[in-house]
N, C-alpha and C positions, 0 to 999 in steps of 0.2 A: 374458624378456629377449631383446633383439634383438642378438645377439652381433656381427654384422658392423658395425653402426652404432657400436659401442663401440671399433672398431679404429682410428679416425682419430687420427693422431698417434703410434701405436705403431711401434716398429721392425718392419720386415717379417718378420724371422726369428721374432719372438715372435708376431705376428699370424697368420702362416702356420700355425704349430703349433696355435693355438687354432682356426682355421677347419677344419683337417684333423681335429682331435680331435672337433669338433662335427658332422662330416660335412656341412659346408655347401659346396655347389657354388660355385665362383668362377673368374673369369678375371682375369688381370692385365695392366695396361698400364703401361709405364714412361713417366712424364711428362718433359718437357724442363724443366730449371731454367735460367732466363734471368737469374739474379741477377748484377748487375754490381758489387756492392759486397763480396761475400765469395766466397772460393774454395769450390767445391762438391766434396765427397768423390768419390773415384774408385770406392769400393765402398760397400756397404750401402745400404739404402733405408728409407724410412718411409712409412706409409700416409697419403696426402694426401686421398683421397676414397673413399667406399664408396657404391655405388648399385645398387639392385636393379632388374634388367631383367625386367619381367613376361613379355615374349614368350618369353624363353629359360628363365626360372626360375633364373637364375644371378646372383650378386653380382659386379659389376664393380668391381675394386679398382684404384685409380690410385696409383702409387708415384712418389716423388721421391727424389733423392739429397739427403742433408743437407748443410748448410754446414759446412765444416771447423771453424770457430770455435764451433760450437754445443755441443760436448761430447757430441754424440749417441752416440758410441761407448761412453760411460760410463753410459748410461741403460738401464734395463729398461722404462720407460714414459715417456711425455711428460706432464708435469703439466698443461699447458694444453689437452689434447685435449678436444674437446667432441662431443656426440652430434649426428648429422645425421639428420633424419627425411625419409622419402621421401613 
């Protein structure tokens, strides 16, 4: 199982615990959300992209803030998440 690739779409708090429990090295970048139609939350993040950087041996995790109207704060996982392969 390739755990980091299964993180896309998950709330960051949950994804972070899974990565740490599996002893997977990672670095985090917070992405800018330029949504013009919905208000973006002031707190919490979700995993928007996971990419393995071969040169460093670290998984690069890109985080975004969810839209307020998404009901994100009530989710333990996101049903529409899909696996990305590198």
